N, C-alpha and C positions, 0 to 999 in steps of 0.2 A: 504494500500500500504506500501511496505517496503521502508525504506530509503536506500540509497546506502551504508552507513556505517554499516547498520544492517546485511548485508549479511555475512555469514561465509566464511572465506577464508582458503585455504590450506596453512599450513606452508610448508617449503621446505622439512623437514624431513618426514612429512606425505605423501607428493607427491612421494618421493623416495621409501617409503615403499610400496605404491600402485604399483609403476612401477616394483619394485622387485618381488612382489607377481605375478603380471601379466606376467612378463618375465619367471618366474619359471614354471608357469602353462602352458604357451605356449610351452616352451621347452620340458616339459614332454609329452604334447600332441603330439608333433612332433616325439619324440623318440619312444613313444608307437606305433604310426602309422607306423613308419618305421620298428620297430621290428615285429609287427604283420604281415605286408605285407611280410617281408623277411622270417619269420618263415613259413607262409603258402606256399609261393613259393618254399622254400627249401623242405618242406614236400612233395609237389606235384612232384617235380623233382626227389627226392630220392625214391618215391613210398611208403612212410611211411603210414601205415594204421592209419589215424587220429582218426577213430571211437573208437579204443581200447586203445589209448594212453591217459590215464587219466591226466597225468601231462601236456601234450601238450594242452589238452583242457582247463585245469585249468589256464595255463599261458595265453592262448588266451582270455579267458573270463576276467581274471584280467586286461589284457592290454586294452581290450575294456571298462571295467569298469573305468579304470584310465582315458581314453579319455573322457568318459561321465562326470566323476567327475571334470575333468579339465574344461570342458565347463560350468558346474554348478558353479565352483569356479570363473570363469571369470564373470559370471552373478552376483554372490554375490559381487564381487569386484565393479562391475559397480553400483549396487544398494547402496552399502556402500559409494561409492564416491559421488553419487547424494545426499545422505543424510548427507554427511560430517561426517560419523561415524568413530570413532577411531578403528583401526584394532584389538586392544586388547579387545575391547568390542563387536565386531561383531562375535558372535558364528558361524553364517553361513559361514563366510569367513574362520575362523580358522578350522572349522569342515570339510569343503570341501577340504581344503588344506591338512589336515592330512589324510583324506580318500583317496585322489588322490595319495599321496606319499606312503601310506601303500599298496594300490593295485598295484602300480608300483613295489615296492620291493617284494611283494608277487609273482608277475608274474616272476620276475627275479629268485627268489628262485625255483619256479616250473620249470622254464626252465633249471636251473642248475641241478636239480634232474633228469630231463628228459634226459639231455645230458649224465650224468654219470650213 
């Protein structure tokens, strides 16, 4: 059995770091969902042939990938919080955060190329 004093406790800075990571991931998931829904609705209204527009498809796939990576990132944050892992040492937390943000920016670049 563990003693009460033996349990690891979060310091305030680490708790704020987890909250910040979580908020950023949730915001990117929300933005990607809104952009994906808006883009598909606008394409349907304007009658754009989605099947032949490669940059539109790439942007949609990258937005969907960013959503999925955000969900994985939240899971990695939860497991790191349970284990009281420092975020600088948790490669799965940092890796999913970087991958989510890169796919989001890649989607925005594809969408900008598609518009112009």
